[in-house]
N, C-alpha and C positions, 0 to 999 in steps of 0.2 A: 830571473828572466835574462836571456842572452841578448835579445834585441827587439826592436819594435819596427814593424814594417809600415811605411806610409804608402798606402795603395791609392791615394787620391788621384794620382796621375796615371794609373794603369790603363784606364779605359781609353785614354787618348794616346797611349804609348804603344806603337806596334811591336816594339821589341820586348814588351812586358818587363821593363826594368823598374825596380822599386828601390827607394832609399831605405836603408836599414841603419838605425841608430843603435850603437852598441852600448849596453849598460851592464853593470855588475862586473864580473871578472873578464880578463883578457881571453880571447879565443883565437884560434888559428883559421885563416881563410886562405886556402892554397898554401903558398909559401910565406905569406905575410901575416905577422901577428897583428891582431886588432885590439885596440885599447878602448876602455870606457870613454864615451863621448865622441868616438870616431864614427863617421858616417860613410857608408859604401853603397854602391849600386849593385843589386843582385837581380838575376833573372827569376821571375816568378811564373809558375805554371797556373793557368786557370783551370778549374775543374767544372765541367758542365754538370748542372743539376737537372734531374728529370722529375717530372710530376707523374706519379703513379696513382691511378684512381681505380678502386674496386667498384665495379658496376653493381655488384650484388649487395653491398653494404654502404649506406649513405655516408657514414662517418669515416670510411677508410680512404684516406688520401695521404700520400707521403711525398716529400721532396727529397730526393736522394741522388748520390752519384751512382754511376754504373755499378760500382762494386757492391752496392747495397740492394740492387733490384731483386736478386735471387732471394735474399733473406726476407725482404718485405712481402713479395708475392707468395713465396712458399709458406710463410707464416699465415697469411690470409687463407690460403687453400687448406692448411692444416686445421684451421678453425672449422672448416666444413668436412674434415675427415678425408681430404683428397691430397694425393701426391701426384705430380706430373713432371716428366722430364722436359716438357715444353717451357718450364720456367727458366731453365738455363739457356734454352734456345732464344727465348725472348730477350734475356739480358745480353746475349752475344749479338743479336741483331741490333739492339739499341746502341750498344757500345760501338758497333761497326758503322752505325749510321744507315743501316739497311731498313729504312722506314716501311716500305711495302711489306717486308717479312715481319717486322715488329708489329705492325697493325694487324696482320693476318693472325699471328700467334696471340696477340692481345685479345682479339675477338674470341678465340677458342677458350682463353682463360678468363674471359669477362673482366678484363682490365683495360684501361686506357693509359697510354703513355705519350707524354709530350715533353718538350724542353720547357722547364720552369722559367717563368719570366724573371 
């Protein structure tokens, strides 16, 4: 393991900085070598997770990042023997935050999409 991120302060930290404790071997961070036991601050990106629900099957719900929407919805449609290019349009709309379009496409595909809590 290279390091451990302490994200307990991320929610109240607008710059999204996390403390990283280095363990194991030394690593390079920019031009500075980092040694075991050293602690640094790094910027951490938050990934939005979306809840996808299949309206046609009760047990089909998944919490996924944008990059997984196509895989999940296409898999559900494949179980029904269906393929639709609208799946990619749905993912694009969700990732872009275009909720009116995402909801309209979701209606056609019989899926609900929302930001997971």
